[in-house]
SEFITOR-436781 format. One record per residue (C-alpha): x, y, z. Coordinates in steps of 0.001 Angstrom, whole numbers, padded with zeros to 6 digits, always signed. Example, Ala and Ser with C-alpha at 12.3 -4.5 7.8 and 13.67 -1.06 7.14 Angstrom:
// residues 2
+012300-004500+007800;+013670-001060+007140;
END
This chain:
// residues 104
+000000+000000+000000;+001404+003389-000988;+001082+006109+001608;+000891+009705+000549;+002989+012163+002534;+001158+014009+005296;-000400+017269+004296;+002070+020070+004815;+000948+023285+006506;+001010+026346+004274;+004499+027761+004140;+005137+031003+005921;+006256+033685+003551;+009504+035315+004583;+009410+038974+005466;+010131+041432+002696;+012967+043901+003106;+010402+046701+003457;+008651+044842+006291;+011968+044161+008033;+012952+047827+007791;+009554+048980+009088;+009638+046464+011971;+013152+047566+012963;+012040+051202+013074;+008950+050354+015127;+010928+048193+017556;+013466+050977+017930;+010723+053492+018728;+008776+051237+021090;+011581+049508+023018;+014537+051876+022561;+016681+049556+020454;+019758+051138+018857;+019907+051311+015083;+020781+047884+013632;+024373+047453+012532;+025946+044707+010498;+025542+042330+013437;+023403+039236+013615;+021437+040299+016707;+020067+043692+017691;+020408+044041+021449;+019922+046493+024324;+016224+047222+023988;+014386+048108+027218;+012278+045234+028548;+008755+046345+029568;+008616+043724+032343;+011932+044017+034179;+012970+047481+032868;+016497+046259+032018;+018130+046907+028652;+018184+043206+027819;+015755+042806+024889;+017075+041406+021636;+015878+040192+018236;+017354+038585+015141;+018295+041413+012769;+017522+039762+009434;+014170+038357+010571;+012629+040338+013444;+009768+037965+014223;+010306+037550+017972;+011538+039905+020724;+012966+038330+023888;+014438+039389+027201;+017885+037961+027832;+017054+037417+031526;+015313+034082+030933;+015522+032879+034550;+014202+036090+036129;+011988+037775+033537;+011467+035580+030443;+009536+038254+028524;+008909+037176+024949;+006549+038460+022282;+006165+038031+018559;+006175+040978+016202;+002986+039492+014757;+001309+040079+018139;+002775+043601+018419;+001920+044699+014880;-000943+042516+013552;-001752+044947+010730;+001628+044243+009099;+000927+040512+009016;-002685+040672+007881;-004821+040372+010996;-004956+039805+014742;-003001+037029+016389;-004095+034961+019385;-000620+034770+020920;-000360+035632+024614;+002789+036973+026214;+004809+035240+028918;+004459+037970+031531;+001622+040113+032796;+003240+043504+032279;+001981+046480+030308;+003515+046963+026895;+004660+050478+026016;+002154+052385+023879;+002475+052145+020124;
END
């Protein structure tokens, strides 16, 4: 008996360069990140939960923002949850801490 491969979920489209640029500007404004350099990670954003400058995200694909203090704070949020209009609608993701996010 020949088995067909399981149905694959729809592939996620990678972010366009315009979306990446816009997300970097918004993250800079909202969390105080420095301007991205030629580094792999953008670091030193201000965490809304612990108020330390320990937030970071992957520069070439800013889809998730995390606090580096995983044992004490563990704040993490997706850019899809922060900016649902960029990704085409609301997202049901819930954050890992009960703090207030800075205003948009």
